[in-house]
C-alpha positions in Angstrom: 85.5 95.9 124.9 89.0 94.8 125.8 91.3 93.7 123.0 93.1 90.5 122.6 96.4 89.9 124.2 99.5 88.7 122.1 98.9 85.2 123.6 95.3 85.4 122.6 96.2 86.2 119.0 98.9 83.5 119.0 96.2 80.9 119.8 93.9 82.1 117.2 96.7 82.1 114.6 97.9 78.6 115.6 94.4 77.2 115.4 93.9 78.5 112.0 97.2 77.1 110.8 96.7 73.7 112.5 93.0 72.8 112.2 93.1 72.9 108.5 89.4 72.2 108.1 87.9 75.4 106.6 84.3 76.4 106.7 83.0 76.0 110.2 86.5 76.2 111.7 86.5 79.9 111.4 83.3 80.2 113.5 84.6 77.7 116.1 87.8 79.7 116.4 86.2 83.1 116.5 82.6 83.4 117.2 80.6 86.4 115.9 81.1 88.6 119.0 84.9 88.0 119.0 85.1 89.0 115.3 83.9 92.4 116.2 86.7 92.7 118.7 89.3 91.6 116.2 88.0 94.0 113.6 88.1 96.9 116.0 91.7 96.2 116.8 92.5 96.1 113.1 90.7 99.4 112.5 92.9 101.1 115.1 96.1 99.8 113.3 94.9 100.5 109.7 93.6 104.1 110.2 97.1 105.1 111.3 98.5 103.8 107.9 98.9 106.1 104.8 96.7 105.6 101.7 99.9 104.4 100.1 101.6 102.3 102.8 105.5 102.4 102.9 106.8 98.8 103.1 110.5 97.9 103.7 112.5 94.9 102.2 112.9 92.0 102.7 109.2 91.3 101.8 107.2 88.7 100.0 104.5 90.1 97.7 101.3 88.2 97.2 98.5 88.6 94.7 94.8 87.5 94.8 94.0 84.7 97.4 90.3 84.7 96.8 89.0 82.4 99.6 91.3 79.5 98.7 92.3 78.8 102.3 94.3 75.6 101.9 96.2 77.2 99.1 96.9 80.2 101.4 98.3 77.7 103.9 100.4 76.2 101.2 101.7 79.7 100.2 102.9 80.2 103.8 104.6 76.8 103.7 106.4 77.9 100.5 107.3 81.5 101.5 107.7 80.9 105.4 105.3 81.9 108.1 105.1 85.3 109.9 106.8 86.7 111.9 109.9 85.2 110.4 109.1 86.5 107.0 107.4 89.8 106.0 104.4 89.9 103.7 102.6 92.4 101.5 99.2 91.2 100.3 97.6 93.0 97.4 93.9 92.4 98.2 91.2 90.2 96.9 91.2 88.0 100.1 87.5 87.0 99.7 85.0 85.7 97.2 85.1 83.0 94.6 86.8 80.3 96.8 85.1 78.2 99.4 86.7 79.7 102.5 86.8 83.4 102.5 86.1 83.6 106.2 89.1 81.5 107.1 91.4 83.6 104.8 90.3 87.0 106.0 90.3 85.9 109.6 93.8 84.5 109.5 95.2 87.5 107.6 93.5 90.1 109.9 94.8 88.1 113.0 98.3 88.2 111.6 98.0 91.9 110.9 96.9 92.7 114.4 99.5 90.5 115.9 102.4 91.6 113.7 101.4 95.0 112.3 104.9 95.8 111.1 105.5 92.6 109.5 102.1 92.1 107.5 100.9 94.7 105.1 97.2 94.4 103.8 95.9 96.6 101.0 92.6 96.7 99.4 91.4 95.0 96.3 88.2 95.4 94.3 86.5 92.6 96.2 87.0 94.3 99.5 83.7 96.1 99.4 80.1 95.5 100.2 78.6 95.3 96.6 81.0 92.8 95.2 80.9 90.5 98.2 77.1 90.3 98.0 77.5 88.7 94.5 80.6 86.7 94.6 80.3 84.6 97.7 81.6 86.2 100.9 78.2 87.5 102.0 76.4 84.1 101.5 79.4 82.3 103.3 79.1 84.5 106.4 75.4 84.0 106.4 75.7 80.2 106.1 78.4 79.9 108.7 77.2 82.3 111.3 73.4 82.4 110.5 73.5 86.2 110.4 75.1 88.9 108.3 76.8 90.7 111.3 80.3 89.2 110.6 80.1 90.2 106.9 79.2 93.8 108.2 82.2 93.7 110.6 84.6 92.9 107.9 83.2 95.0 105.1 83.4 98.0 107.6 87.0 97.0 108.3 87.7 96.9 104.5 87.0 100.7 104.3 90.2 101.1 106.3 92.6 99.2 104.1 95.3 101.2 102.4 94.7 101.8 98.7 98.1 100.6 97.6 101.7 100.2 98.9 105.2 101.3 97.9 108.3 99.1 98.6 111.5 101.0 99.5 110.1 104.1 97.6 110.9 102.1 94.4 108.1 99.6 93.6 104.5 100.8 93.5 101.9 98.1 94.4 98.3 98.7 93.7 95.7 96.0 93.5 94.6 96.9 89.9 96.5 99.7 88.2 96.9 103.3 87.5 94.4 106.2 87.1 94.2 109.0 84.5 93.3 111.2 87.6 96.5 110.4 89.5 100.0 111.4 88.2 102.0 110.9 91.4 101.9 108.7 94.6 101.8 112.0 96.6 98.3 112.7 95.0 97.1 109.3 96.1 98.0 110.2 99.7 95.5 113.0 99.6 92.5 110.8 98.8 89.7 110.1 101.3 89.8 106.4 101.4 87.6 105.6 104.3 84.5 104.7 102.2 82.9 102.0 100.0 85.0 101.8 96.8 83.2 104.3 94.4 81.9 103.2 91.0 84.3 105.7 89.3 87.1 107.9 90.0 90.6 107.5 91.2 90.1 105.0 94.1 87.9 102.8 91.7 90.7 103.0 89.1 93.4 101.8 91.6 91.3 98.8 92.3 90.0 97.9 88.8 92.4 99.1 86.0 94.5 96.7 83.9 97.7 97.0 81.8 97.1 96.7 78.0 99.1 96.2 74.8 97.5 99.4 73.3 99.0 102.6 74.1 97.3 105.4 76.1 94.1 105.0 78.2 91.3 102.8 77.1 87.8 101.8 78.2 88.0 98.6 80.5 85.9 95.6 79.5 85.3 95.1 83.2 83.0 98.1 83.3 85.1 99.9 85.9 88.6 101.4 85.8 90.6 101.8 82.7 93.2 99.9 80.6 96.6 101.7 80.3 99.4 101.3 78.0 103.2 101.1 78.1 103.5 104.8 77.6 101.3 105.4 80.7 103.4 102.9 82.8 106.7 104.5 81.6 105.5 108.1 82.3 104.2 107.1 85.9 107.3 105.2 86.8 109.6 108.0 85.6 107.7 110.8 87.3 107.6 108.8 90.6 111.3 107.4 90.4 110.1 103.9 90.4 111.7 100.7 89.2 108.4 99.0 88.2 104.8 98.4 89.3 103.6 95.2 90.9 99.8 94.6 90.8 97.4 91.6 91.1 93.8 91.5 89.8 94.2 89.3 86.8 94.2 85.6 86.3 97.6 84.6 84.8 98.1 80.9 83.8 101.7 80.9 84.9 101.0 82.9 88.1 102.9 86.0 86.9 103.5 88.0 83.8 105.8 91.0 82.9 104.4 93.6 80.6 105.4 97.0 79.4 109.1 96.2 78.9 109.3 94.9 82.5 107.6 98.1 83.8 104.6 96.1 85.2 104.4 92.7 86.9 101.2 91.0 87.6 101.1 88.4 90.3 98.2 86.0 90.8 98.4 83.9 93.9 95.2 81.7 93.8 96.3 78.4 92.1 93.7 76.5 90.0 91.5 79.6 90.5 87.8 78.7 91.3 89.1 75.1 91.5 88.7 74.8 87.7 91.1 77.1 85.8 94.2 75.0 86.0 96.6 77.9 86.5 99.8 78.0 88.6 100.0 80.7 91.3 103.1 82.9 92.1 104.6 85.1 94.8 107.6 87.5 94.7 110.4 87.5 97.2 112.4 90.7 97.5 115.5 90.8 99.6 117.2 93.8 101.2 119.1 94.5 97.9 115.8 94.5 95.9 116.8 91.3 94.2 113.7 89.6 93.2 112.8 85.9 93.1 109.4 84.8 91.6 108.3 81.5 93.0 105.5 79.6 91.3 103.4 77.0 93.1 100.5 74.6 92.5 97.3 73.9 94.6 97.4 72.3 97.9 96.8 68.6 97.8 93.2 67.7 96.8 92.5 65.7 100.0 92.8 68.9 102.0 90.0 70.7 100.1 88.3 68.1 98.0 84.6 67.7 97.0 83.7 65.9 100.1 84.6 68.7 102.4 83.4 71.7 100.4 80.3 73.6 101.4 77.3 73.6 99.1 77.3 76.9 97.2 75.3 78.3 94.4 76.9 78.9 91.1 78.4 82.4 90.8 78.2 84.7 87.9 81.4 85.2 85.9 82.7 88.7 85.2 86.1 89.0 83.4 88.4 86.7 85.5 
């Protein structure tokens, strides 16, 4: 199957930015057979990337998006659109929000079109088991009438890098650290091309959280660990890092510094689940590693109000 030309990809991306409808728009822009082609092109790019992808400044770092497509468009209005601005997304593109297909389609198309300007890493929701519970599976079935598109994307998720490192100074996992991993070099040796395991170092990178208590702790999420300031300081020192940037947790202000500024959490889905009332945030890093955290509110309600949203069953809540 022949791949897309740059002009083909430009049209897909332009349509996603301009139609601004959500839901059925994803299927109209890219039917099921075409999704397979796009995912195959993305796999070829991602399989050449390291487990911990090296990213250069300047770059804009983004936390959880969670299917909130109109808020993703708002994010690009605030930060600037590719390829004029570089982006690092820290996972959780799907589930929870109404428009996971639109979000993941746009981000994967941008990755294929601008592979050196868009970095996508894996979150705990980029897997088969979680997406069958929290919305992406059901959305694919509703929009396309089959589960084939869900299978294409979840197969692609196995290829996503586990984390990123910005200018060898800022470590960027989705969740956090692992008691099995002392160095970034050890992470590069992991076999990542698989479903996220229920335990072990890959699971920990996706699921762990910083905590006020010192040392390692049992996570209330049921996967990964909690880690204290002592763990953060040791990891940052051993790996010559300035600090860690991660996502994974709802923060009402959109960002939170912890562990004496050793860990920054970014959350980029405003008014999470259309009910939490939180702000979102992104972090802009310039060539000199100066950081600027930008908070933003949800896109206007008329763009994704009750009238246009799909009918969806209530989703179970784990720890937000």
